[in-house]
C-alpha positions in Angstrom: 32.3 33.6 -172.8 33.0 31.1 -175.6 33.2 27.4 -175.0 36.9 27.4 -175.7 37.6 30.1 -173.1 35.4 28.3 -170.6 37.2 25.0 -171.1 40.5 26.8 -170.6 39.3 28.5 -167.4 37.7 25.4 -165.9 39.8 22.4 -167.0 38.6 18.9 -166.1 41.5 16.6 -165.3 39.8 13.3 -164.7 40.4 13.3 -161.0 37.2 12.6 -159.1 33.7 12.1 -160.6 31.6 14.9 -161.9 28.9 15.8 -159.5 30.3 13.5 -156.8 30.3 14.9 -153.3 32.6 12.2 -151.9 35.9 13.5 -150.8 39.0 12.1 -152.5 42.5 11.7 -151.1 43.5 14.6 -153.3 40.7 16.8 -151.7 42.1 16.0 -148.3 45.6 16.6 -149.4 44.7 20.0 -150.9 42.8 20.9 -147.7 45.8 20.1 -145.5 48.4 21.8 -147.7 46.4 25.0 -148.3 45.2 25.1 -144.7 48.7 24.8 -143.3 50.0 27.4 -145.7 47.2 29.8 -144.8 47.8 29.2 -141.1 51.5 30.1 -141.3 50.9 33.2 -143.5 47.9 34.5 -141.5 49.9 34.1 -138.2 53.3 35.3 -139.3 52.6 38.2 -141.7 51.0 41.3 -140.1 49.0 42.5 -143.1 47.2 45.0 -140.9 50.3 47.2 -140.9 49.6 48.1 -144.5 46.4 49.7 -143.4 47.5 51.3 -140.2 49.9 53.5 -142.1 47.1 55.5 -143.7 44.0 54.5 -141.7 45.0 54.5 -138.0 41.4 54.4 -136.7 39.9 51.4 -135.0 38.4 48.9 -137.4 40.5 49.8 -140.3 42.5 46.6 -140.2 39.3 44.8 -141.3 40.1 46.1 -144.8 42.7 43.3 -145.2 41.0 40.7 -143.1 39.9 38.8 -146.2 43.3 37.1 -146.4 42.3 34.9 -143.5 39.5 33.2 -145.6 41.0 33.3 -149.1 42.6 29.9 -148.6 39.2 28.1 -148.3 37.9 30.0 -151.4 40.8 28.9 -153.5 40.4 25.3 -152.3 36.7 25.3 -153.1 37.5 26.4 -156.6 39.8 23.5 -157.1 37.4 20.9 -155.7 33.9 22.3 -155.9 33.1 20.4 -152.7 31.8 22.5 -149.8 33.2 20.1 -147.2 36.7 21.1 -148.2 36.0 24.7 -147.2 35.5 23.7 -143.5 38.3 21.2 -143.5 40.7 23.8 -144.9 39.7 26.4 -142.3 40.0 23.9 -139.4 43.5 23.0 -140.7 44.4 26.7 -140.8 43.0 27.2 -137.3 45.0 24.3 -135.9 48.3 25.7 -137.3 47.5 29.2 -135.8 46.7 27.5 -132.5 50.0 25.5 -132.5 51.9 28.7 -133.5 50.7 30.3 -130.3 47.8 32.5 -131.4 46.7 34.9 -128.6 43.1 33.5 -128.7 44.2 29.9 -128.0 41.7 27.2 -128.9 39.1 29.9 -129.7 41.0 30.6 -133.0 40.0 27.1 -134.2 36.3 27.9 -133.6 36.7 31.2 -135.4 38.2 29.5 -138.4 35.5 26.9 -138.3 32.7 29.5 -138.3 34.3 31.5 -141.1 34.4 28.3 -143.1 30.7 27.7 -142.4 29.8 31.2 -143.4 31.8 30.9 -146.7 30.1 27.6 -147.4 26.8 29.2 -146.8 27.8 32.1 -149.1 28.6 29.8 -152.0 25.5 27.7 -151.4 23.3 30.8 -151.6 25.1 32.0 -154.7 24.6 28.6 -156.4 20.9 28.8 -155.5 20.5 32.1 -157.4 22.6 30.9 -160.4 25.8 32.9 -159.5 28.0 30.1 -158.3 30.8 30.6 -160.8 30.5 34.3 -161.6 32.6 37.2 -160.2 29.5 38.6 -158.5 28.7 35.3 -156.8 32.3 34.8 -155.6 32.5 38.3 -154.4 29.3 38.1 -152.3 30.2 34.6 -151.0 33.6 35.9 -150.0 31.9 38.9 -148.2 29.6 36.6 -146.3 32.5 34.3 -145.4 34.7 37.0 -144.0 32.0 38.9 -142.1 31.7 36.7 -139.1 35.0 37.5 -137.4 34.4 41.2 -137.4 31.4 41.3 -135.0 32.6 38.3 -133.1 36.0 39.8 -132.1 34.5 43.2 -131.5 31.9 41.7 -129.2 34.3 39.6 -127.1 36.7 42.6 -126.9 33.8 44.6 -125.4 34.2 47.6 -127.6 30.9 49.0 -126.5 32.5 52.4 -125.7 33.3 53.0 -129.4 31.0 55.2 -131.5 28.5 53.3 -133.5 29.9 54.7 -136.7 33.2 52.8 -136.1 31.2 49.6 -135.6 29.4 50.1 -138.9 32.7 50.9 -140.6 34.4 47.8 -139.2 31.7 45.5 -140.3 31.5 47.2 -143.7 35.2 46.9 -144.2 35.1 43.2 -143.3 32.5 42.6 -145.9 34.4 44.7 -148.5 37.6 42.8 -147.8 35.8 39.5 -148.2 34.4 40.6 -151.5 37.8 41.9 -152.9 40.3 39.5 -151.3 38.4 36.3 -150.4 36.0 36.4 -153.3 37.5 38.2 -156.4 41.2 37.6 -155.6 40.5 34.0 -154.5 38.7 33.4 -157.8 41.5 34.9 -159.8 44.1 32.8 -158.0 42.0 29.7 -158.5 41.7 30.3 -162.2 45.5 30.8 -162.6 46.2 27.6 -160.7 43.9 25.7 -163.0 45.4 27.2 -166.1 48.8 26.4 -164.8 47.8 22.7 -164.7 47.0 22.2 -161.0 44.6 19.2 -161.0 41.0 19.8 -160.1 38.9 17.1 -158.4 35.5 17.7 -160.0 
């Protein structure tokens, strides 16, 4: 990638200080706005219907579950501050709770843990030098989206289901995280930056 293309893809706007981990007002504003938007969309739009049409078996809906975490990935791309990942997911969870999610307060915990897992994914990818690559974002997204699959399957006590369905559900959750949370999240983030949305790094 040439320097000109790189500067176009990751535009510095002067907001915030390079390398600073301190949250700015713009970081908090982004976390609130994107978290609220994600909460409404995740609660109101039944994306799983897209999958049930052609894959009616249990666990198939995990193929679109990455849309629950994409919001935090986009926000991280605009701020490059890992704290904003967790803040965005907590904001999203609060909206889902206030909208009457069937899991009640537990949905806030689930969003918090998904944020922590995504944060861990980006941290690991940065450690191996893949923090801004498609591969790094894909793997980080897969790690971030994986938590809710085993968590909900365990609390729903689906022990009677064949082990193959368990493996497929967990695999689908990771794949969805790679494709939707990671790769699509990275693409959306890049388009937002190119459109002039201010970054804070």
